[in-house]
C-alpha positions as CSV (number, residue, x, y, z in Angstrom):
1,M,-0.1,0.0,0.0
2,R,1.3,3.5,-0.8
3,I,0.8,5.8,1.9
4,V,1.4,9.7,2.1
5,V,2.1,10.8,5.6
6,T,1.6,14.7,6.0
7,G,3.4,16.4,8.9
8,A,6.2,13.9,8.3
9,T,8.9,16.0,9.8
10,G,7.2,16.5,13.1
11,M,7.4,14.3,16.2
12,L,4.2,12.3,15.5
13,G,4.9,12.2,11.7
14,T,8.3,10.9,12.1
15,D,7.2,8.0,14.4
16,V,4.1,7.1,11.9
17,C,6.6,7.1,9.1
18,D,9.0,4.8,10.8
19,R,6.2,2.3,11.8
20,L,4.4,2.3,8.4
21,S,7.4,2.0,6.4
22,R,8.0,-1.5,7.8
23,D,5.1,-2.8,5.8
24,H,4.1,-0.2,3.3
25,D,5.5,2.3,0.7
26,V,5.5,5.6,2.7
27,V,5.8,9.0,1.0
28,P,6.7,11.4,3.8
29,A,5.4,15.0,3.2
30,G,6.5,17.7,5.6
31,R,5.5,21.4,5.4
32,E,8.5,22.2,3.4
33,T,7.1,20.2,0.6
34,L,3.2,20.3,1.0
35,D,0.9,23.0,2.0
36,V,-2.1,21.0,3.5
37,T,-4.5,24.2,2.9
38,S,-3.8,24.0,-0.9
39,L,-6.1,21.7,-2.8
40,P,-3.8,21.6,-5.9
41,D,-0.8,20.8,-3.6
42,A,-2.8,18.1,-1.9
43,T,-4.1,16.6,-5.2
44,A,-0.7,16.4,-6.5
45,A,0.8,14.9,-3.4
46,L,-1.9,12.2,-3.1
47,R,-1.6,11.1,-6.8
48,G,-1.3,7.4,-6.9
49,A,-1.7,7.0,-3.1
50,D,-4.0,4.4,-1.4
51,A,-4.2,6.4,1.8
52,V,-3.1,9.6,3.6
53,V,-2.3,9.8,7.3
54,N,-2.7,13.4,8.4
55,C,-0.2,14.3,11.2
56,A,0.1,17.9,10.2
57,A,-1.3,20.2,13.0
58,W,-0.6,23.6,14.6
59,T,0.3,22.4,18.1
60,A,1.7,25.7,19.6
61,V,-1.4,26.5,21.8
62,D,-0.4,29.9,23.1
63,D,0.8,30.9,19.6
64,A,-2.5,29.7,18.1
65,E,-4.3,32.4,20.2
66,Q,-2.3,35.1,18.6
67,R,-2.3,33.6,15.0
68,E,-5.9,32.2,15.1
69,S,-6.5,32.3,11.3
70,E,-3.3,30.5,10.5
71,A,-4.0,27.9,13.2
72,F,-7.5,27.3,11.9
73,A,-6.2,26.9,8.2
74,V,-4.0,24.1,9.4
75,N,-6.1,22.3,11.9
76,A,-9.5,22.7,10.3
77,V,-9.1,23.7,6.6
78,G,-6.1,21.3,6.1
79,P,-8.1,18.2,7.0
80,H,-11.1,19.3,4.7
81,V,-8.7,19.9,1.9
82,L,-7.0,16.5,2.3
83,A,-10.4,14.7,2.6
84,T,-11.5,16.4,-0.6
85,A,-8.3,15.2,-2.5
86,A,-8.5,11.8,-1.0
87,R,-12.0,11.4,-2.0
88,A,-11.4,12.6,-5.5
89,Q,-8.7,9.8,-5.9
90,G,-10.4,7.0,-4.1
91,A,-7.9,7.1,-1.3
92,R,-8.5,6.7,2.4
93,L,-7.9,9.6,4.9
94,V,-6.8,8.9,8.5
95,Q,-7.1,11.9,10.6
96,I,-5.0,12.2,13.8
97,S,-6.9,14.1,16.6
98,T,-4.9,16.5,18.8
99,D,-4.7,16.8,22.5
100,Y,-6.0,20.4,22.3
101,V,-9.2,21.9,20.7
102,F,-9.9,25.4,19.9
103,N,-13.7,25.3,19.9
104,G,-14.1,26.2,23.6
105,A,-16.6,29.1,23.1
106,V,-20.4,29.4,22.9
107,G,-21.5,28.8,19.3
108,A,-18.1,27.6,18.1
109,L,-19.7,24.2,16.9
110,S,-23.2,25.3,16.6
111,K,-22.8,28.6,14.5
112,T,-19.2,29.4,13.5
113,H,-17.9,26.0,12.6
114,K,-20.8,23.5,12.2
115,M,-19.6,19.9,11.4
116,Q,-20.7,18.5,8.1
117,A,-21.4,15.0,6.7
118,K,-23.2,13.3,4.0
119,V,-26.0,10.6,4.1
120,G,-24.3,7.2,4.1
121,E,-21.0,8.4,5.6
122,T,-19.6,7.2,8.8
123,V,-18.6,9.9,11.4
124,R,-16.0,9.3,14.1
125,I,-16.1,11.8,16.9
126,Y,-13.2,12.3,19.5
127,F,-14.8,13.7,22.6
128,G,-13.0,14.7,25.7
129,V,-13.9,16.3,29.0
130,G,-11.3,18.9,29.8
131,G,-12.2,19.8,33.2
132,P,-11.2,18.1,36.4
133,N,-14.5,17.7,38.2
134,K,-17.4,17.3,35.7
135,V,-18.7,14.1,34.2
136,S,-20.5,14.3,30.8
137,S,-23.3,12.0,29.4
138,F,-22.5,12.5,25.7
139,H,-25.4,12.0,23.2
140,V,-26.3,13.0,19.6
141,I,-30.0,13.9,19.6
142,G,-31.7,11.9,16.8
143,E,-29.1,9.2,16.5
144,V,-27.5,6.2,18.2
145,F,-23.7,5.5,18.3
146,D,-23.0,2.4,16.1
147,K,-19.8,1.9,18.0
148,V,-18.4,3.5,21.4
149,Y,-14.7,3.0,22.3
150,S,-15.0,3.4,26.2
151,E,-12.4,5.5,27.6
152,A,-11.0,5.8,24.1
153,A,-9.6,2.3,24.3
154,L,-9.6,0.9,20.8
155,N,-9.9,-2.8,22.2
156,T,-13.2,-2.1,24.1
157,I,-16.0,-1.6,21.8
158,K,-19.7,-1.3,22.7
159,H,-22.4,-1.3,19.9
160,S,-25.8,0.5,19.6
161,V,-25.3,3.0,22.4
162,Q,-27.6,5.8,23.0
163,T,-25.5,7.8,25.6
164,T,-22.1,7.2,26.9
165,L,-20.6,8.4,30.2
166,V,-17.2,10.2,30.0
167,A,-15.3,10.7,33.2
168,P,-13.7,14.0,34.3
169,G,-10.4,14.6,32.3
170,G,-11.4,11.5,30.2
171,A,-12.3,10.8,26.7
172,T,-14.3,8.5,24.4
173,I,-14.4,7.8,20.7
174,V,-17.7,7.2,18.9
175,E,-18.8,6.2,15.5
176,L,-22.2,6.6,13.8
177,K,-23.5,6.2,10.2
178,M,-25.7,9.0,9.1
179,D,-28.9,7.5,7.6
180,H,-30.9,10.7,7.1
181,P,-30.3,14.3,6.4
182,G,-30.9,16.9,9.0
183,S,-29.2,19.0,11.8
184,Y,-28.2,16.6,14.8
185,L,-27.4,18.2,18.2
186,L,-24.3,16.9,20.1
187,V,-25.2,17.4,23.7
188,D,-24.4,16.6,27.4
189,H,-27.5,15.1,29.0
190,A,-27.0,17.8,31.9
191,L,-29.0,20.0,29.4
192,S,-28.5,23.2,31.4
193,R,-24.9,23.2,29.9
194,T,-26.3,23.6,26.5
195,G,-27.2,27.3,27.2
196,K,-23.7,27.8,28.3
197,G,-22.3,26.6,25.0
198,A,-22.0,22.7,25.5
199,V,-23.7,21.9,22.2
200,G,-22.5,21.2,18.6
201,V,-24.3,20.8,15.4
202,L,-23.8,18.0,12.9
203,E,-25.2,19.1,9.5
204,V,-26.0,16.0,7.3
205,T,-27.1,16.5,3.7
206,G,-28.2,14.1,1.1
207,D,-31.3,12.2,0.1
208,S,-33.8,11.0,2.7
209,T,-33.9,7.2,3.5
210,P,-37.5,5.8,3.3
211,G,-38.5,4.3,6.7
212,V,-36.1,6.1,8.9
213,Y,-38.3,9.0,9.7
214,H,-41.9,9.7,8.8
215,S,-43.5,13.1,9.2
216,G,-47.3,13.6,9.3
217,A,-50.3,14.4,11.3
218,L,-50.8,12.4,14.5
């Protein structure tokens, strides 16, 4: 398998290249050779690739506060560009999550940067609780998680879960296949937190699936 690794000169990228090169044809692509925010660059870099592992990220947290637009370009626009280029060429994209997120503000995931998917796609969400004291009952209104990796452990999988509990300072990974278009709310079941900003929106577009939802008079 031919695999392009972005961010290949960083700490994570170096380790990923080393491990994957034992079994695959690895093409390292550091920031000196690939601008992940450029679709033409990404398209050229992925030509002939079977997969791309995105290790490129703006990880200087304090610096990102001062250079927000540049950090957003790398951490948000970059994965979208790579996904677009990979889809066009039939390649798979592996997106590595970061230890830090930059959406900790009211409306960040419900107005400013809504998440997007299409009917038939499987969405994977990395959900963490940053505070030291509060637990979270994580749920997507209108959907059921097809898979839940409890405590973010890849060897512990639960199926068909409605709500999953996340400990203080803990994390989980969930997957759900989108069967119907609409606006799905990501919430904590302590719903008073929704008004404080603990809500996200997953916008799903595409054709309706007969039998999933039916609207009409009662």
